[in-house]
DSSP file (Angstrom, degrees, kcal/mol; ACC not computed):
  #  RESIDUE AA STRUCTURE BP1 BP2  ACC     N-H-->O    O-->H-N    N-H-->O    O-->H-N    TCO  KAPPA ALPHA  PHI   PSI    X-CA   Y-CA   Z-CA
    1    1 A X              0   0    0      0, 0.0     3,-0.1     0, 0.0     2,-0.0   0.000 360.0 360.0 360.0 130.2  -22.4    9.5  -15.3
    2    2 A X        -     0   0    0      1,-0.1     2,-0.0     0, 0.0     0, 0.0  -0.299 360.0 -97.2 -68.8 152.4  -22.8   11.1  -11.9
    3    3 A X        -     0   0    0      1,-0.1     2,-0.2    -2,-0.0    -1,-0.1  -0.341  42.0-106.9 -65.4 147.7  -19.9   12.7  -10.2
    4    4 A X        -     0   0    0     -3,-0.1    -1,-0.1     1,-0.1     2,-0.1  -0.531  31.4-124.5 -75.6 143.0  -18.1   10.6   -7.6
    5    5 A X     >  -     0   0    0     -2,-0.2     4,-2.3     1,-0.1     5,-0.2  -0.351  27.8-104.6 -77.0 166.9  -18.6   11.6   -4.0
    6    6 A X  H  > S+     0   0    0      1,-0.2     4,-2.3     2,-0.2     5,-0.2   0.873 123.4  53.5 -60.4 -37.3  -15.6   12.3   -1.7
    7    7 A X  H  > S+     0   0    0      2,-0.2     4,-2.5     1,-0.2    -1,-0.2   0.920 108.5  48.6 -64.8 -43.6  -16.1    8.9   -0.1
    8    8 A X  H  > S+     0   0    0      1,-0.2     4,-2.3     2,-0.2    -2,-0.2   0.890 110.8  51.1 -63.8 -38.9  -16.0    7.2   -3.5
    9    9 A X  H  X S+     0   0    0     -4,-2.3     4,-2.3     2,-0.2    -1,-0.2   0.910 110.5  49.0 -63.3 -42.2  -12.8    9.1   -4.4
   10   10 A X  H  X S+     0   0    0     -4,-2.3     4,-2.4     2,-0.2    -2,-0.2   0.912 110.7  49.7 -64.7 -42.8  -11.2    8.1   -1.1
   11   11 A X  H  X S+     0   0    0     -4,-2.5     4,-2.2     1,-0.2    -1,-0.2   0.898 110.4  50.8 -63.8 -39.8  -12.1    4.4   -1.6
   12   12 A X  H  X S+     0   0    0     -4,-2.3     4,-2.5     2,-0.2    -1,-0.2   0.911 109.9  50.4 -62.0 -42.4  -10.7    4.5   -5.2
   13   13 A X  H  X S+     0   0    0     -4,-2.3     4,-2.7     1,-0.2     5,-0.2   0.916 109.8  50.3 -62.9 -43.1   -7.4    6.1   -3.9
   14   14 A X  H  X S+     0   0    0     -4,-2.4     4,-2.8     1,-0.2    38,-0.2   0.917 111.3  48.5 -61.0 -43.1   -7.2    3.3   -1.2
   15   15 A X  H  X S+     0   0    0     -4,-2.2     4,-2.6    37,-0.2    -2,-0.2   0.914 112.6  47.5 -64.4 -43.2   -7.7    0.6   -3.9
   16   16 A X  H  X S+     0   0    0     -4,-2.5     4,-2.3     2,-0.2    -2,-0.2   0.922 114.6  46.5 -63.9 -43.9   -5.1    2.1   -6.2
   17   17 A X  H  X S+     0   0    0     -4,-2.7     4,-2.4    64,-0.3    -2,-0.2   0.936 113.9  48.1 -63.7 -46.7   -2.5    2.5   -3.4
   18   18 A X  H  X S+     0   0    0     -4,-2.8     4,-2.5    -5,-0.2    -2,-0.2   0.905 112.0  49.0 -60.8 -43.2   -3.2   -1.0   -2.1
   19   19 A X  H  X S+     0   0    0     -4,-2.6     4,-2.6     1,-0.2    -1,-0.2   0.910 110.8  50.6 -63.7 -42.3   -2.9   -2.5   -5.6
   20   20 A X  H  X S+     0   0    0     -4,-2.3     4,-2.3     1,-0.2    -2,-0.2   0.896 111.1  49.0 -63.0 -40.0    0.4   -0.6   -6.2
   21   21 A X  H  X S+     0   0    0     -4,-2.4     4,-2.7     2,-0.2    -2,-0.2   0.917 111.3  49.3 -65.4 -42.9    1.8   -1.9   -2.9
   22   22 A X  H  X S+     0   0    0     -4,-2.5     4,-2.7     2,-0.2     5,-0.2   0.934 112.1  47.7 -62.2 -45.7    0.8   -5.5   -3.7
   23   23 A X  H  X S+     0   0    0     -4,-2.6     4,-2.5     1,-0.2    -1,-0.2   0.908 113.3  48.2 -62.3 -41.7    2.4   -5.3   -7.2
   24   24 A X  H  X S+     0   0    0     -4,-2.3     4,-1.9     2,-0.2    -1,-0.2   0.903 112.0  49.6 -64.9 -41.1    5.6   -3.8   -5.7
   25   25 A X  H  <>S+     0   0    0     -4,-2.7     5,-2.4     2,-0.2     4,-0.4   0.933 113.0  46.0 -63.3 -45.9    5.7   -6.4   -3.0
   26   26 A X  H ><5S+     0   0    0     -4,-2.7     3,-1.3     1,-0.2    -2,-0.2   0.897 110.7  53.1 -64.6 -39.9    5.3   -9.2   -5.5
   27   27 A X  H 3<5S+     0   0    0     -4,-2.5    -1,-0.2     1,-0.3    -2,-0.2   0.864 107.6  52.2 -61.7 -35.5    7.9   -7.7   -7.9
   28   28 A X  T 3<5S-     0   0    0     -4,-1.9    -1,-0.3    -5,-0.2    -2,-0.2   0.531 115.7-119.5 -77.4  -6.2   10.3   -7.6   -4.9
   29   29 A X  T < 5 +     0   0    0     -3,-1.3     2,-0.3    -4,-0.4    -3,-0.2   0.791  66.3 140.0  73.3  28.1    9.6  -11.3   -4.3
   30   30 A X      < -     0   0    0     -5,-2.4    -1,-0.3    -6,-0.1     2,-0.2  -0.767  43.0-144.7-106.8 149.9    8.3  -10.7   -0.8
   31   31 A X     >  -     0   0    0     -2,-0.3     4,-1.9     1,-0.1     5,-0.2  -0.585  34.6-105.3 -97.7 168.9    5.4  -12.3    1.0
   32   32 A X  H  > S+     0   0    0      1,-0.2     4,-2.5    -2,-0.2     5,-0.1   0.871 124.2  56.2 -61.0 -35.0    3.1  -10.4    3.4
   33   33 A X  H  > S+     0   0    0      2,-0.2     4,-2.3     1,-0.2    -1,-0.2   0.892 104.1  52.7 -64.1 -39.4    4.9  -12.3    6.2
   34   34 A X  H  > S+     0   0    0      2,-0.2     4,-1.4     1,-0.2    -1,-0.2   0.931 111.0  46.5 -59.8 -45.5    8.3  -11.0    4.9
   35   35 A X  H  X S+     0   0    0     -4,-1.9     4,-1.9     1,-0.2     6,-0.3   0.895 110.2  54.1 -65.4 -39.5    6.9   -7.4    5.1
   36   36 A X  H  X S+     0   0    0     -4,-2.5     4,-3.2     1,-0.2    -1,-0.2   0.914 105.3  53.6 -58.5 -43.9    5.5   -8.1    8.6
   37   37 A X  H  < S+     0   0    0     -4,-2.3    -1,-0.2     1,-0.2    -2,-0.2   0.842 114.5  41.0 -62.0 -33.6    8.9   -9.2    9.8
   38   38 A X  H  < S+     0   0    0     -4,-1.4    -1,-0.2    -3,-0.2    -2,-0.2   0.732 127.9  28.8 -86.0 -24.0   10.5   -6.0    8.6
   39   39 A X  H  < S-     0   0    0     -4,-1.9    -2,-0.2     2,-0.2    -3,-0.2   0.692  89.9-129.5-111.5 -23.6    7.8   -3.6    9.7
   40   40 A X     <  +     0   0    0     -4,-3.2     2,-0.2     1,-0.3    -4,-0.1   0.457  63.9 134.6  81.7   0.0    6.1   -5.1   12.7
   41   41 A X        -     0   0    0     -6,-0.3    -1,-0.3    -5,-0.2    -2,-0.2  -0.596  61.4-106.3 -81.3 145.3    2.7   -4.6   11.0
   42   42 A X     >  -     0   0    0     -2,-0.2     4,-2.6     1,-0.1     5,-0.2  -0.336  16.8-123.5 -73.6 152.6    0.3   -7.5   11.1
   43   43 A X  H  > S+     0   0    0      1,-0.2     4,-2.8     2,-0.2     5,-0.2   0.916 112.7  52.5 -60.4 -44.9   -0.4   -9.7    8.1
   44   44 A X  H  > S+     0   0    0      2,-0.2     4,-2.5     1,-0.2    -1,-0.2   0.913 110.7  48.3 -59.2 -39.9   -4.2   -9.0    8.3
   45   45 A X  H  > S+     0   0    0      2,-0.2     4,-2.3     1,-0.2    -2,-0.2   0.954 113.2  46.6 -62.8 -49.4   -3.5   -5.2    8.4
   46   46 A X  H  X S+     0   0    0     -4,-2.6     4,-2.5     1,-0.2    -2,-0.2   0.895 112.7  50.5 -60.2 -41.0   -1.2   -5.4    5.4
   47   47 A X  H  X S+     0   0    0     -4,-2.8     4,-1.9     2,-0.2    -1,-0.2   0.913 109.3  50.7 -63.7 -43.2   -3.6   -7.5    3.5
   48   48 A X  H  <>S+     0   0    0     -4,-2.5     5,-2.5    -5,-0.2     6,-1.1   0.893 110.7  49.7 -61.4 -39.9   -6.5   -5.1    4.3
   49   49 A X  H ><5S+     0   0    0     -4,-2.3     3,-1.3     4,-0.2    -2,-0.2   0.937 109.9  50.3 -64.0 -46.5   -4.3   -2.2    3.0
   50   50 A X  H 3<5S+     0   0    0     -4,-2.5    -1,-0.2     1,-0.3    -2,-0.2   0.827 111.3  48.8 -62.6 -31.8   -3.5   -4.1   -0.2
   51   51 A X  T 3<5S-     0   0    0     -4,-1.9    -1,-0.3    -5,-0.2    -2,-0.2   0.498 116.2-115.1 -86.2  -3.4   -7.1   -4.8   -0.8
   52   52 A X  T < 5S+     0   0    0     -3,-1.3   -37,-0.2    -4,-0.4    -3,-0.2   0.631  84.2 119.0  81.2  13.2   -8.1   -1.2   -0.2
   53   53 A X  S   <S+     0   0    0     -5,-2.5     2,-0.3    -6,-0.2    -4,-0.2   0.655  75.1  33.6 -85.6 -16.4  -10.1   -2.0    2.9
   54   54 A X  S    S-     0   0    0     -6,-1.1    -2,-0.2   -40,-0.1     2,-0.2  -0.975  77.7-125.1-137.0 151.3   -7.9    0.2    5.2
   55   55 A X        -     0   0    0     -2,-0.3     2,-0.4    -3,-0.0    -6,-0.1  -0.553  22.4-138.5 -86.9 159.6   -5.9    3.3    4.8
   56   56 A X        -     0   0    0     -2,-0.2     2,-0.1    -7,-0.1   -10,-0.0  -0.987  13.3-128.8-124.2 129.9   -2.2    3.4    5.6
   57   57 A X    >>  -     0   0    0     -2,-0.4     4,-2.7     1,-0.1     3,-0.5  -0.399  27.9-111.2 -72.0 150.9   -0.7    6.4    7.4
   58   58 A X  H 3> S+     0   0    0      1,-0.2     4,-2.5     2,-0.2     5,-0.1   0.846 116.4  53.5 -53.6 -39.1    2.5    7.9    5.9
   59   59 A X  H 3> S+     0   0    0      2,-0.2     4,-1.5     1,-0.2    -1,-0.2   0.888 112.9  43.7 -66.8 -36.9    4.8    6.6    8.6
   60   60 A X  H <> S+     0   0    0     -3,-0.5     4,-2.1     2,-0.2    -2,-0.2   0.877 111.8  53.6 -73.1 -37.6    3.6    3.1    8.1
   61   61 A X  H  X S+     0   0    0     -4,-2.7     4,-2.8     1,-0.2    -2,-0.2   0.908 106.8  53.3 -60.6 -41.2    3.7    3.4    4.4
   62   62 A X  H  X S+     0   0    0     -4,-2.5     4,-2.5    -5,-0.2    -1,-0.2   0.908 107.8  49.6 -60.5 -42.6    7.3    4.6    4.7
   63   63 A X  H  X S+     0   0    0     -4,-1.5     4,-2.1     2,-0.2    -1,-0.2   0.874 112.3  48.2 -66.6 -35.8    8.2    1.4    6.8
   64   64 A X  H  X S+     0   0    0     -4,-2.1     4,-1.8     2,-0.2    -2,-0.2   0.930 112.2  48.6 -67.7 -45.4    6.5   -0.8    4.1
   65   65 A X  H  X>S+     0   0    0     -4,-2.8     5,-1.8     1,-0.2     4,-0.5   0.896 112.1  49.4 -61.4 -40.7    8.4    1.0    1.3
   66   66 A X  H ><5S+     0   0    0     -4,-2.5     3,-1.0     1,-0.2    -1,-0.2   0.905 108.3  53.0 -64.8 -41.7   11.7    0.6    3.2
   67   67 A X  H 3<5S+     0   0    0     -4,-2.1    -1,-0.2     1,-0.3    -2,-0.2   0.843 110.1  48.2 -62.2 -33.3   11.0   -3.1    3.8
   68   68 A X  H 3<5S-     0   0    0     -4,-1.8    -1,-0.3    -5,-0.1    -2,-0.2   0.542 106.3-131.7 -83.8  -7.0   10.5   -3.5    0.0
   69   69 A X  T <<5 +     0   0    0     -3,-1.0    -3,-0.2    -4,-0.5     2,-0.2   0.912  42.0 175.0  55.8  46.5   13.7   -1.6   -0.7
   70   70 A X      < -     0   0    0     -5,-1.8    -1,-0.2     1,-0.1     2,-0.0  -0.519  31.5-112.2 -82.0 150.6   11.9    0.5   -3.3
   71   71 A X     >  -     0   0    0     -2,-0.2     4,-2.5     1,-0.1     5,-0.2  -0.306  31.5-106.3 -71.5 164.5   13.7    3.4   -5.0
   72   72 A X  H  > S+     0   0    0      1,-0.2     4,-2.5     2,-0.2     5,-0.2   0.893 122.4  53.1 -59.8 -39.5   12.5    7.0   -4.3
   73   73 A X  H  > S+     0   0    0      2,-0.2     4,-1.8     1,-0.2    -1,-0.2   0.916 110.4  46.0 -63.1 -44.2   10.9    7.1   -7.7
   74   74 A X  H  > S+     0   0    0      2,-0.2     4,-1.8     1,-0.2    -2,-0.2   0.904 112.6  51.3 -64.3 -41.1    8.9    3.9   -7.1
   75   75 A X  H  X S+     0   0    0     -4,-2.5     4,-2.5     1,-0.2    -2,-0.2   0.909 108.4  50.2 -64.2 -43.1    7.9    5.1   -3.6
   76   76 A X  H  X S+     0   0    0     -4,-2.5     4,-2.2     1,-0.2    -1,-0.2   0.888 107.4  55.9 -63.5 -37.7    6.6    8.4   -4.9
   77   77 A X  H  X S+     0   0    0     -4,-1.8     4,-0.8    -5,-0.2    -1,-0.2   0.901 109.8  45.1 -60.6 -41.3    4.6    6.5   -7.5
   78   78 A X  H >< S+     0   0    0     -4,-1.8     3,-0.7     1,-0.2    -2,-0.2   0.926 111.9  51.3 -67.9 -45.0    2.9    4.5   -4.8
   79   79 A X  H 3< S+     0   0    0     -4,-2.5    -2,-0.2     1,-0.3    -1,-0.2   0.851 109.5  50.8 -63.0 -34.1    2.2    7.5   -2.7
   80   80 A X  H 3<        0   0    0     -4,-2.2    -1,-0.3     1,-0.3    -2,-0.2   0.695 360.0 360.0 -76.9 -18.7    0.7    9.4   -5.6
   81   81 A X    <<        0   0    0     -4,-0.8   -64,-0.3    -3,-0.7    -1,-0.3   0.553 360.0 360.0 -58.1 360.0   -1.6    6.4   -6.4
C-alpha cells in the first residue's frame, strides 16, 4: 500500500476530528442549532467541520467544546483526533 500524502493525512485528521465532534455533540444531546446559538458559528460551517470538509481553528474549536460542556479530558481527545 502506498504511503499517504500530506494532503491525505490532513483530510484524514479533519474527518477524525469532525466525527469526534459530532459524536460528542450527539452524546451531549445538542443539535447543530444549539451549538450555533452558543458559539455564533453557522450551522453550515459546523456541519462542514463535522463531515471533515472544513478545518476548524483552535479558537473556534474551543468555543464549540465550551458549548458542549466537555471535560478537559474529552476536549483533549477531540483535539488529538
